[in-house]
Phi, psi and omega in degrees: 000129175256150170265125188231131177261129177239111175274143188072027189286348177262006179277183181305300182284318183301321181293321176295323179294315178303316181298314181296315181296322176295317180297335178272005173092022180259164171264132187235130172251121184254121176253134176199144175259002175065028174290310173241348175281168182212140176299333179301329182290334185236009184299330181286351179263349190293336179278351180284121183295345180261011178245131180232129182248127183228129174281117183201146177255124186290353174289350174250149181299152176218138184238127180197157176260113179220168177268326183219152178230127170253114183263095182252355189292115172168132174299139190243355178255146182306321180303317185275320183283340176272349179298319178219080188299327179295316179297323179299312179297317180298322180296315180294313188279305180292325177298317178297314180300315182292320180287324176293320177298319177296313180299321179297316183293317188258004178059042177268160172272138185228134180247132177260123173277094175269197193210155172295345179296343176295343177274349179062221175265091197291142174264354177244135185215130351291174187266127172259163185295337181274002176279130185278347174094169179225081189248138173275108186287351180237011179280177185289342178268354189293335179302325179272309183302307184287329175298317180288324177295319178295320179298319177299317179299316179300315181300313182291327179285325173296325178292312182292319188273324188238007179059028175291136180279110187239158171221139176233125173244143175254108186275127173266169188319121182236142181220168178152180177304150180082003167298151177281137181293339183249023188276355174081000178279153195294320182295310180295320177304306185297317183295313181297317179298318180295316181294329179273357181073020178269163177300138174276123186264117175252126177270130187088197183267001177089356180273347178295148190242156171218164176244118188254125176243143178284149189301325181296324177293321176298314181302318180298315178295322180295313182290322176297322178296315179301327185272003177287165179293165185295341180287340180260117180253340193083192008288151178225135178288129173238100184194176181260121182286354177282122189257135179230143174280162178299324178294320178295318179297313180300317180297319179296318181291320177299319180293315184288334180263353186053038184273148176264012181301146175262156177265129176239159185238141176227164181298147179289131179296161180302134174065015178287123185296144179268340178218144175203117180207126182278143162271118185254023179302317182294319178299316178298321183290315188265342188244042175055051177062033176300137167199155181299140181252334189268120181285161188303312185293324177296313180294320179296322180300315179295321182289321178296319178301318179298310183292326177298314177297318182298315181294324177294319178297318180297320179294323178294327184279348181285000000 
């Protein structure tokens, strides 16, 4: 049994990670300040004697004895990270410093959940880990993009200077149950709009692409990365190399929900990438042939079921 700290553990991805780590026989300490996380995501874990939930903001120091740290704390959707951009940068940068300082003191292994956003609006396609990116450092998305880029720098410098055992993963678009219905991300937006019979809103002309991975595939890549030897630090892309346009995604969701919603178009927001697709050659090489297993329609079906139940509960409570 390992003692494992998960920051952002009540969030969409963090809650699934806490659940998986507990199921594998570990003791889990979940830190969250509930800005985008929710107790509803982890309430089913509270009776587990090996699960501990603590309200804490990673911009402040935290002291605990653990074997591993997964640093996931940071709002990840534009709606939420642009709500308080200064706080977003502080969460990425100060959160990284505090978790690295903790790992250094207690000699724990620490994993940073970075993002495909470090590639910005890429001029190289698909994106490999050695690509430096095309990021607007003063744009409205920079609070998130540059915060994560700085966190990667901090991780590698703590490793070089202080021999901290680090792992960096770059997460590409991930979806699944426990996403927030109002987080502004395209999968949750389209599903909620379709289920409510509202127009599906596509920003741009719909030809821009993303690569969507189901949350279970991400967890597998994340845990495999943490379990690699100390010589491998990353960064490593964890994403689905299958690329879909916004129109293809909308059509798949309309089909799976049997919705009569119409598709409408709005202008593309500033600095919104037109293409995003991971090269996962490094992940296959270093993570025992890791690659996503869950196809888009299978993952969307599970996610639609979650949102359908959630919307019914909300209607009942009104």
